[in-house]
N, C-alpha and C positions, 0 to 999 in steps of 0.2 A: 682210466676212468676219471681221474681228476681233471686232466686236460680237456676231455670231452665235456664234462659238466661246466667247467670254467668258460670254455669257448661258447657254448650254447647260452650261458647266462649273460656274457658280454654282448653277444649279438642281439638277444632279446631286449636287454636293458637299453642298449644304444638306440635300437629302432624305436623304442617308446619315447625316448627323451631327446631325439635328434631335433625335432621342431623347437623345443624349449631351448636347446643349446644354441641353435642358430639365432633365435629371437634375442638371446642374451648377449650376442656379439662374439660368441666363440664358434669353434668349428669341430667337426667330428675328429679331425686329426689331433687337435689340441686335447680333446677329451680322451682319446686313446693314449696320449702321452702323459697328461697331467692328472688324470683321474683313474682310469681303468687299471693301470698296473698296480696301484695301491688297493683298489677295490677287489682285484683278483686275489690279493694276498688274504683278504678276509674270506672270500669265497672258498679258496683252497683250504684254509685252516678250519672253516666251518664244516665242509663236506668231506674232509680227509678221512675221519673214522668210518663214515658210511661208505665212501668209495673203497677203502681198504676192505671193509666187510664184504661188499658185493664182489670185489675182485678176488678175494680169497675163496669165496664160494664158487665162483666160476672156474678159477684155476684148479682148485682141488677136485671139483666135480669132474673136470676133464680127466684128471689123473685116475679118479675112481672109475669112470665109465670105460677107460682103456685098461682097466685092471692093473695099473702101475702100482698102486698102493698094496694090492694083494701080493704082487711080486716082491715088493720091498719087505713086507712083513714076513713073507714065506722064506726070504733069504736070511732070516735071523736078526734083522734089525727091529728093535722094539718100537712101539708107537711113540714112546717118550723121546727116543733118539730122532725119530722122523719129525717130531715137533720142533726140534731145536732151530732149524733154519727159519721157521715161522716166527719163533720168539725173538731171534736176533734182529730180524728185519723190523718186527713190531717195536722192539726197544729203540732201534735207531729212529723210527718215525715218531715215537712218543717223545724222545729227547728233542728232536727237531721241532715238534709241535710245542713243547714246553718253552723253547727259546722264542719261537714265533709269537706265541700267546702273550708272553710276559715282557718281551723287549721289542720285537720287530713290528708286531701288529699295532701297538699304540702309536709308534712313529708313522706307520702307513696311514692310520686313521687321521692324523693331523694333516698330512699331505692331501688325503682324499677330501677332507672337509673344507680345506682352503678353496678347492675348485667347486665343490658341490654347493656351498652356500652362496657362491657368486653367480654361477651359471646354470645350476640345475633346479633351483627353486622357482616355482611359479610366482607371479607378482603378489598374490595373497600371502603365500608362505614367506616371501622376502619381507613383506611389511610386518608380519607377525614376528619374524626372527630378529629383525634389526630395530624396528621402531615401536612395537607394541608388546614388549615383554612385560608380563604381569608377574610381580614378585610377592610371595608370601612365605616368609621363612623365619625359623627360630635361629637367632644368631648367637645366643648364649643360653645357659640353663634357665634364665629368667627374663630374657629380652626377645621381643618379636618385632619384625618390620614388615610392612605391607605397602606395596606400590602398585597403583592401578595400571600405569603404562610407563615403560622406560625405553628410551632411545639409546641403544648401545653405541651408536656412531657419534651423536652430539653430546652424549653423557647428560641428558636431560630427562626428568621424570615428572609425572603428575600424580596428585592425590597420594601424598606421603603420610604414612601413619607409623608411629613408633610407640611401643608399649613396654613397660617394665613392671614386673610382678615381684611380690614378696610371697613366695609359696603360691597361693591362688588369689591373693589380694592385689588388685591393681594399685600401683604406687605412683606411676607417672605415665602420661600420654601426651604425645606431641603430634599435632596435625598441621600439615602444610599443603597449600594448593599446588605448588611446584617446587622442584629442587634441581640443583646442578651438582654433579660430582666433580670435585676438585682433586684430580689425581696427584697433583704436585704436593699438596699439603695433606692429602688423605682426609678430606673433610666433605661432609654433606652441607651444601649451602642452601638453606631453606628460605622460601619466600612466603610471606603472609602466614607466619607460624603462630599457632595457638598452643601454649604450654599449660597443661593441666597437671597439677601436683596434688596428691592426697597427703595431707599433713597428719602427724601422729594423733591428733585429736579427732581424726576422721572428717575434718573440714577440708574444703577444696580451695586451691588457689589457682586462678586463671590469669595468664599473662598473654599479651599479644606483642609480637615483634615482626616488623616488616622484613627484616633480614636476620637470620639466625644460623650460626655455624655449629655443627656438632660432629664429634668423632665417634665412630662405632667400631666394634671388633670385626667387621666384615665389610668388604667393598661391594659395590653393586655386581661386579663381574663374578665375585665369589658366591653370591647368593642367587644369581640368575638360575631359573629352573632349566638349566642346560640338560637336555635329555641324554646326550651322549658324552657328558663330561668325563665319566669314568673310563671310557674306551680310548681316550687320548693320553692317558697317563700310563707309564710303565708300572710294573708291580711295586717297585720301591716308592714311587711317587704316590701311587694309589693307597698304599698302606699308611703313609704319613697323612694323606688327605682324610682317610677314614678316622684316624685318631683325632684330628682337628674337629671333624664333624661330630664325633662322640662327645668331645668336651663342650661343644656348643649345644648338645642335646638335639641335633638335627633329626627330623622324622624320616629322612631319606637314607639313613645309614644302611638299612637292609639291602637297598638297591645296589649300593657300592660294594657291600660285602658279598653279594651274589656274584658280581663281576669278578672280584678277587678270587673267590673260592672256585668259580667255574674255570678260571685260568689254570688253577692247580689240579683240578680233577679231570678236565676234558682230555688231556694227553693220555691218561691211563685207560680211557675208553678204547683207544686204538689196540692196546694189548688184549683187553677183554674181548672185543669184537673179533679180533683175529682168531683167538682160540675158540670162540663160539662158532665162527664160520667153519673152522677146521673140523670141529666136532660134528657139525650138521652135515657136511658134504663129503666126508671121508669114507662113507659107507653107502653102498648102492641102495637106491630106493626106487620104487615105481614112479615113473615120471621123469627120471634122469635129471639133467642140468636144469630144465625148465622148472621142475618142482622145487629144486634147491634154491633157485633164484627167487621164486615166488615166496618161499618161506623167508629168505633173507631180506627181501624188500619189505615184507610185512613186519618183520622184527625191527628193521631199521626205522620204520615209521613209528612203531611202538616206542622205541628208544627216544626218538626226537620228541614225541608227544609227552612222554614221561618226564623228560628233562625240562620242557617248557612248563609243565604243570607244577612240578616241585618248585621251580623258580618263582612262579606266580604265587604259590602258597607262602613262600618265604617273604615276598614283598608285602603280602597282606598280614604277615606276622603269625601265621599258623605254625610254621616250623622255623628253626634257626637257619641262617644262610649256609652254615657248614653242613648241616644235615641235608638240606635241600640239594646242595651241589654233589653230595656223595651217595645219596639214596639210589639214583639210577645205576651207578657203578656197583654198589653193594648188591642190588637185586640181580642185575645182569651178570655180575661176577659170580654170585652163588649159582645161578642157572648154568653158567659156563662151566664151573667146576664140576657140577653134577654130571652134565652131559659129557664132558671130557673124560672123567674117570670111568663112566659107563662105556665110552668108546674105546678107551685104552685097555680096559679089562675084558672086552668082548672077544 
């Protein structure tokens, strides 16, 4: 099931992007070597629980329709003992998925992105990604930085704004028409800078400097709105990164915590979905394998939709990232337990 899904996904994706790859100076062979092996790791890891779920339904339904399970249970083997091979294989797959999620996949994403951002983006996306990055970030509990356009290749930016607050009261604001990032000295080199300072007596002081250097607690690369920054870090790096973002008061912490908690919760879904598929397909029903597969596919889509919904709620702040990551497993785990006990005791 996994190989079939992965092969179809690669063929469809390559056929859609082949023209763009050729226009960028690469070839389909290079894409198949430098991009798709790493992209397939993500595909396999994403669809593994669903593929296992459908496979177990199909396999167990065949046993059921050929009365193999009836023969096994009639021979004195309990349903709990019959379940053990399913559990052992599910545990093996879950442990493998845990390793891939937390260690291997972030490494694969780095390799994948190195090719994708050079050869697979259209001209508009390349311009946006490399030369028109807009920054708006909280870099400490009381400091904010805004940049209208940043070129990550030349390390140049336009319309720089820095604000420092004392609680909710603005204490300092710096405006500059352009700036250059000096990575050697870790300095922002501002051009045409206006420095506005609020004095203790609530009066304001305004200075102008043609060239002004300032050091901030974050580099441009660290505060770029990189959509996939979390997916390129292994779990240890991501945990450390989250702690730094919390200390800065970043508003994107929930997004990173979602990624971290999903890495820990997703592998358990393989075990839950395996037992759920066994409970659904180990008893004869009208419609046979087709009915079981229809039920399985429907539940798989419900699971995926449920997972995406809770993740979105977490990013909006409606639920905590920890709860959002584990709610699908808790709900489907409870359903699995009820159905499994009913089947085992029937």
